[in-house]
C-alpha positions in Angstrom: 142.7 -40.8 -70.5 141.5 -37.7 -72.9 144.7 -36.0 -75.4 144.4 -33.2 -73.0 145.3 -35.4 -69.9 148.0 -37.0 -71.7 149.5 -33.8 -72.8 149.6 -32.5 -69.5 151.2 -35.6 -68.2 153.9 -35.7 -70.9 154.7 -31.9 -69.7 154.5 -32.3 -66.4 157.0 -35.5 -66.5 159.7 -32.5 -67.5 161.6 -31.2 -65.0 161.0 -27.4 -66.0 162.4 -25.5 -62.9 162.7 -22.2 -63.7 164.2 -20.9 -66.2 164.6 -24.3 -67.4 162.4 -25.1 -70.2 163.2 -29.2 -70.4 161.7 -29.7 -73.8 158.1 -28.8 -72.7 158.0 -25.9 -75.6 159.6 -28.7 -78.0 157.0 -31.0 -77.4 154.2 -28.1 -78.2 155.8 -26.9 -81.3 156.0 -30.3 -82.7 152.0 -30.4 -82.2 151.2 -26.8 -83.5 153.7 -27.5 -87.0 151.1 -30.6 -87.7 148.5 -27.5 -87.8 150.5 -25.1 -90.1 151.5 -22.6 -87.7 154.7 -20.6 -88.1 157.2 -21.1 -85.4 159.8 -18.8 -84.0 161.7 -19.8 -81.0 163.2 -16.7 -79.4 165.9 -17.3 -77.0 167.3 -14.8 -74.9 169.9 -14.9 -72.2 168.8 -18.5 -70.8 165.3 -18.4 -71.3 163.5 -20.1 -74.1 160.2 -18.7 -75.2 158.4 -19.1 -78.8 156.2 -17.2 -80.8 153.6 -19.3 -83.2 151.0 -17.8 -85.3 148.5 -19.7 -87.8 147.1 -17.1 -90.3 148.1 -14.0 -91.5 144.5 -11.3 -90.7 142.6 -10.2 -87.7 141.7 -11.1 -85.5 144.9 -12.3 -83.7 143.5 -14.5 -80.7 146.8 -15.2 -78.6 146.9 -17.8 -75.8 149.8 -16.9 -73.3 151.7 -18.9 -70.7 155.0 -20.4 -69.4 156.2 -23.9 -69.2 158.5 -23.2 -65.9 157.3 -24.3 -62.6 158.7 -22.6 -58.7 160.7 -25.1 -57.2 159.5 -28.4 -55.4 160.3 -27.6 -52.0 160.7 -30.4 -49.4 160.5 -33.5 -51.7 159.7 -36.1 -48.5 156.2 -33.8 -48.2 155.2 -34.7 -50.8 152.9 -37.8 -51.3 154.2 -38.5 -54.5 157.1 -37.5 -56.9 156.5 -34.4 -58.3 157.6 -35.0 -61.6 156.0 -38.6 -61.5 152.6 -37.1 -62.5 150.2 -39.4 -60.5 146.4 -39.4 -60.0 144.7 -40.2 -56.9 141.0 -39.8 -56.6 140.7 -38.0 -59.1 143.1 -35.6 -58.6 146.3 -34.7 -61.0 149.1 -34.2 -58.7 152.9 -32.7 -59.8 154.7 -29.4 -59.9 153.2 -27.0 -62.2 150.1 -29.3 -62.7 147.4 -25.8 -61.9 150.4 -23.4 -62.6 150.5 -24.4 -65.7 151.2 -26.9 -67.8 147.5 -28.2 -67.5 146.5 -24.6 -69.5 149.2 -24.8 -72.2 147.9 -28.8 -72.9 144.6 -27.3 -72.9 145.4 -24.6 -75.3 147.0 -27.4 -77.6 144.2 -29.4 -77.9 141.6 -26.5 -78.0 143.4 -25.4 -81.3 143.5 -28.8 -82.6 139.8 -29.3 -82.0 138.9 -26.2 -83.7 141.2 -25.8 -86.6 140.2 -29.7 -87.4 136.8 -28.3 -87.3 137.3 -24.9 -88.9 140.4 -24.9 -90.9 139.0 -21.7 -92.4 138.5 -20.0 -89.8 138.7 -16.0 -89.6 141.5 -14.3 -88.2 144.4 -15.7 -86.2 145.6 -17.9 -84.1 148.8 -17.1 -82.0 150.7 -18.5 -78.9 153.4 -16.6 -77.0 155.0 -19.1 -74.5 157.9 -18.3 -72.1 159.9 -20.5 -69.4 160.6 -17.2 -67.3 157.8 -16.3 -65.7 158.6 -18.1 -62.4 161.7 -16.6 -62.3 163.1 -12.8 -62.7 161.0 -12.5 -66.1 163.0 -10.5 -67.9 164.2 -12.5 -70.9 160.7 -14.2 -71.3 157.3 -12.5 -72.2 158.7 -8.9 -71.9 161.6 -9.3 -74.7 159.2 -11.7 -77.2 156.8 -8.4 -77.2 159.3 -5.7 -77.8 159.9 -8.3 -80.8 156.6 -7.8 -82.0 156.3 -4.4 -81.4 159.0 -3.5 -83.4 157.7 -4.9 -86.3 154.1 -3.5 -85.2 153.2 -6.8 -84.7 149.9 -6.3 -82.4 147.4 -8.5 -80.8 143.8 -7.8 -80.5 142.8 -10.5 -77.7 145.1 -12.5 -75.3 143.9 -15.3 -72.7 147.2 -15.8 -70.3 146.3 -19.3 -68.9 147.0 -18.5 -65.6 145.4 -20.3 -62.1 142.5 -17.8 -61.6 139.9 -20.2 -60.3 138.8 -19.3 -56.5 136.3 -22.3 -55.1 135.5 -23.8 -58.6 136.7 -23.7 -61.5 135.3 -20.9 -63.6 134.0 -18.9 -60.8 136.8 -15.9 -61.8 138.6 -14.5 -64.5 141.2 -11.7 -64.0 140.2 -8.5 -66.1 143.5 -6.7 -65.1 146.4 -6.8 -62.5 147.4 -4.1 -59.7 151.1 -2.4 -61.1 154.0 -3.1 -58.7 156.4 -0.5 -57.5 158.9 -0.9 -55.3 161.5 1.1 -53.4 164.7 1.0 -51.7 164.5 3.5 -48.7 168.0 4.6 -46.9 167.5 6.5 -43.9 170.3 8.5 -43.0 171.9 9.4 -39.1 175.1 9.7 -37.2 176.2 6.3 -35.5 177.4 6.4 -32.0 177.8 5.4 -28.3 173.7 4.9 -27.4 174.8 6.4 -24.0 175.6 9.8 -25.6 172.2 10.9 -27.5 173.7 14.1 -27.8 176.3 12.9 -30.1 174.1 10.8 -32.4 171.2 10.9 -35.0 168.7 7.9 -34.8 167.7 7.4 -38.3 164.8 5.7 -36.6 164.0 7.5 -35.0 164.0 10.2 -37.5 161.9 7.9 -40.1 159.2 6.6 -38.0 156.9 9.5 -37.8 157.2 9.6 -42.0 156.5 5.7 -42.0 153.8 6.4 -40.0 152.3 9.1 -42.2 153.3 6.7 -45.3 151.2 4.1 -44.0 148.1 6.0 -43.3 147.9 7.5 -46.4 145.2 6.9 -48.6 146.8 6.9 -52.1 144.0 6.8 -54.3 140.2 5.2 -53.9 140.5 2.7 -56.4 137.8 2.3 -59.0 135.3 -0.3 -60.5 137.9 -3.2 -61.2 140.5 -2.0 -58.7 141.0 -2.0 -54.8 142.6 0.8 -53.7 146.0 0.9 -54.1 147.9 -0.7 -50.7 151.5 0.7 -49.6 153.4 -2.4 -47.6 157.0 -2.4 -45.7 158.4 -5.7 -46.8 161.7 -5.5 -44.8 163.5 -2.8 -42.4 167.0 -3.4 -41.8 169.4 -1.5 -39.2 171.9 -1.5 -36.0 175.3 -3.2 -36.0 173.8 -6.2 -33.6 175.4 -4.2 -30.6 172.9 -3.2 -28.3 174.9 -0.3 -27.7 175.3 1.3 -30.7 173.2 3.9 -32.6 173.0 3.0 -36.2 174.4 5.4 -38.8 171.4 4.3 -41.4 168.3 2.0 -41.8 166.9 0.6 -44.8 163.2 -0.2 -45.2 162.3 -2.2 -48.8 158.9 -1.0 -49.3 155.6 -1.9 -52.4 152.9 -0.3 -53.9 150.4 -2.8 -55.7 148.5 0.0 -57.2 145.5 0.7 -59.5 144.6 2.4 -62.5 143.4 5.4 -60.5 147.2 6.1 -59.5 150.7 7.0 -61.5 154.0 5.8 -61.2 155.2 9.4 -60.8 152.4 10.3 -58.4 153.2 7.7 -56.0 156.8 8.6 -56.4 156.6 11.9 -55.8 154.0 11.8 -52.7 156.8 9.5 -50.8 159.5 12.1 -51.7 157.3 14.9 -50.3 156.5 13.0 -47.4 159.8 12.4 -46.5 160.9 15.6 -47.0 158.1 17.0 -45.1 159.6 15.2 -42.0 163.2 16.1 -42.5 164.4 13.0 -43.3 167.7 12.5 -44.5 167.4 9.8 -47.2 168.6 8.2 -50.4 165.3 6.4 -52.1 166.0 4.2 -55.3 162.7 2.7 -57.2 162.1 -0.4 -59.1 159.2 -0.9 -61.2 158.1 -4.2 -61.9 154.4 -3.9 -63.6 152.2 -1.4 -64.3 148.5 -1.9 -63.9 146.4 -2.9 -66.8 142.6 -3.3 -67.2 140.3 -5.1 -69.6 136.9 -3.4 -69.7 133.5 -5.7 -70.1 133.6 -5.8 -74.2 134.1 -8.4 -76.7 136.8 -10.5 -75.2 135.2 -11.0 -71.4 131.7 -11.4 -73.1 133.5 -14.3 -75.1 135.6 -16.1 -72.7 132.3 -15.7 -70.2 129.8 -16.9 -72.5 132.1 -19.8 -72.9 132.9 -20.6 -69.4 129.4 -20.8 -68.9 128.9 -23.5 -71.4 131.7 -25.9 -70.8 131.3 -25.2 -66.6 127.8 -24.0 -65.9 128.8 -20.8 -64.1 129.0 -17.7 -64.2 133.0 -16.1 -63.7 133.2 -13.0 -61.1 135.5 -10.5 -63.0 138.8 -9.5 -60.6 141.9 -7.6 -60.8 143.2 -9.2 -57.1 146.2 -11.1 -56.9 150.1 -11.0 -57.5 151.3 -10.0 -61.5 151.6 -12.1 -64.2 152.7 -11.7 -67.8 149.6 -10.2 -68.9 151.1 -7.0 -67.6 153.5 -7.0 -70.8 151.2 -8.2 -73.4 149.1 -5.1 -72.7 151.6 -2.7 -74.0 150.8 -4.7 -77.7 147.0 -5.7 -76.6 144.1 -4.3 -75.5 142.1 -6.8 -74.5 143.9 -9.3 -72.0 142.1 -11.6 -69.6 143.7 -14.4 -67.7 141.4 -17.8 -66.8 142.8 -21.3 -66.0 142.1 -24.0 -63.0 142.2 -23.2 -59.5 144.4 -21.6 -57.5 144.5 -23.4 -54.4 147.4 -25.2 -54.4 149.7 -23.4 -56.8 153.6 -23.3 -55.3 152.5 -25.7 -52.7 153.5 -28.9 -51.7 151.4 -31.9 -53.6 149.6 -29.0 -56.3 147.0 -30.3 -58.0 144.2 -30.3 -60.4 140.7 -31.5 -60.6 141.1 -34.2 -63.5 137.2 -34.0 -63.9 138.1 -30.3 -64.7 140.3 -30.1 -67.4 138.5 -31.1 -71.0 136.0 -28.3 -69.4 139.1 -25.6 -69.5 139.9 -27.0 -73.4 136.1 -26.6 -74.1 136.1 -23.3 -72.8 139.4 -22.1 -74.7 138.3 -23.9 -77.9 134.4 -22.1 -77.5 136.1 -19.0 -76.8 137.8 -19.3 -80.3 134.4 -20.2 -82.0 132.9 -17.2 -80.9 135.9 -14.9 -82.0 137.1 -16.2 -85.3 133.8 -17.5 -86.7 131.5 -15.4 -88.6 127.7 -15.6 -87.2 
């Protein structure tokens, strides 16, 4: 029972269903206070966050993560209670084991080991922890970042502990994420009896050619780090439920996952142009939930890649695949943001788990990265 495994188990016993923290952050804070971290508890709405910093000079290396977890799903389909951490066949089972309480535990014990060995290290160490990553993410990391930005407290390097590994721990780090731009399109027509087509205007028929063009449009070609931008419909709703009534409108929900090769305004403009070209009468509401960000090969990527090679004996691949993360907010005040953590195979699933054998190596990766960035050669 290593200190990292014990702390992970202590965190996993807490029922921190988003946006609840359930005492996880106070447990982490109690360890950091012993290391002379300055703690700022930042509660916004119903969300607990904290910002901790040790040191006053740069460079500032920050570990970022979340203590909230997604709902468990049917309890009878778990092989053990999701909030009673259980080790079976070398695997640690609990909700949040992979996403991402093990990473939070590894942050703390890595820092403890590093500070014990190097109490007078260069630069500063920070932690940005929220309980609003798995939810709507409006009172969590984004609010803390805004507070830091307002006082011009910027970050040099940030490691987000999201589960990024694919087939084995260490094989992949995320050096960026695509942006997410959603639209609610309401195409308008004239409702009426289906037997009198001359008296109606079917909005589904009217918008269909535009949809076909939107679906086949090449928005960009991507770049070295990003695949081409993707446009997808998630929902389409229209009709009264009756088979003899043409609807008066149809609602279409769509989303762009877009790369740094496109801009928000460019995507919006192109969608409007296509709809207008096809003569669609419509309303369109937009929601931007995250801009794309990218960390090119450089100091942070090289440091953590080298640390992974030492801890896991594998050279990681750089990737920007997957959904959004809180890295999208941190990138506003930090030029180098990467994500690295456990396997993502079981995240959000029943019987979520991590391999116990990988936990100490995760802690070692974070510790070695600190050594590479915060110690003089």
